[in-house]
C-alpha positions as CSV (number, residue, x, y, z in Angstrom):
1,X,-15.6,14.9,-22.9
2,X,-15.3,13.1,-19.5
3,X,-13.8,9.7,-19.5
4,X,-15.7,6.2,-18.8
5,X,-17.1,5.7,-15.1
6,X,-15.2,2.5,-15.1
7,X,-11.8,4.2,-15.8
8,X,-11.4,5.0,-11.9
9,X,-12.0,1.8,-10.7
10,X,-9.5,0.1,-13.2
11,X,-7.1,2.8,-11.6
12,X,-7.9,1.8,-8.3
13,X,-7.6,-1.8,-8.9
14,X,-4.0,-1.0,-10.7
15,X,-2.6,0.9,-7.8
16,X,-4.2,-1.4,-4.9
17,X,-2.9,-5.1,-6.2
18,X,1.1,-4.0,-6.0
19,X,0.3,-1.9,-2.7
20,X,-1.0,-4.9,-1.3
21,X,1.3,-6.9,-2.3
22,X,4.1,-4.9,-1.0
23,X,2.7,-4.5,2.2
24,X,2.3,-8.2,2.5
25,X,5.5,-9.2,1.7
26,X,6.6,-6.5,4.7
27,X,4.8,-8.8,7.1
28,X,1.9,-6.3,7.4
29,X,-1.9,-6.9,7.0
30,X,-2.3,-6.2,3.1
31,X,-5.4,-3.9,4.1
32,X,-2.8,-1.2,5.4
33,X,-2.3,-0.7,1.3
34,X,-6.1,0.8,1.4
35,X,-4.4,4.1,3.1
36,X,-2.9,5.1,-0.5
37,X,-6.4,6.7,-1.3
38,X,-6.3,8.6,1.7
39,X,-4.7,12.0,1.0
40,X,-1.6,12.9,2.9
41,X,-1.7,9.6,5.3
42,X,-0.6,7.9,2.2
43,X,2.8,9.7,1.9
44,X,2.9,9.3,5.8
45,X,2.5,5.8,5.7
46,X,5.1,5.5,2.8
47,X,7.5,7.0,5.3
48,X,6.7,4.7,7.6
49,X,6.6,1.3,5.9
50,X,10.2,2.6,4.3
51,X,11.8,3.7,7.9
52,X,10.4,1.0,10.3
53,X,11.6,-2.1,11.3
54,X,9.4,-4.9,9.3
55,X,7.6,-7.7,11.2
56,X,9.4,-10.1,8.4
57,X,13.1,-8.6,9.2
58,X,12.2,-9.1,13.3
59,X,11.5,-12.8,12.6
60,X,15.2,-13.0,10.4
61,X,16.9,-11.2,13.2
62,X,19.8,-13.3,15.3
């Protein structure tokens, strides 16, 4: 028995929405969140976003 085809679409939307908000709050274009669907790149980008200086932090620096 296979899950309903809309299940994948709903799961994708539920994954992208919070990722888009987080990336946008960091000061990047929210479209970067679409990389969560690319295997291996999603893990690399998570580390890039975690350890790089965000544009919003640069604007607050003295």
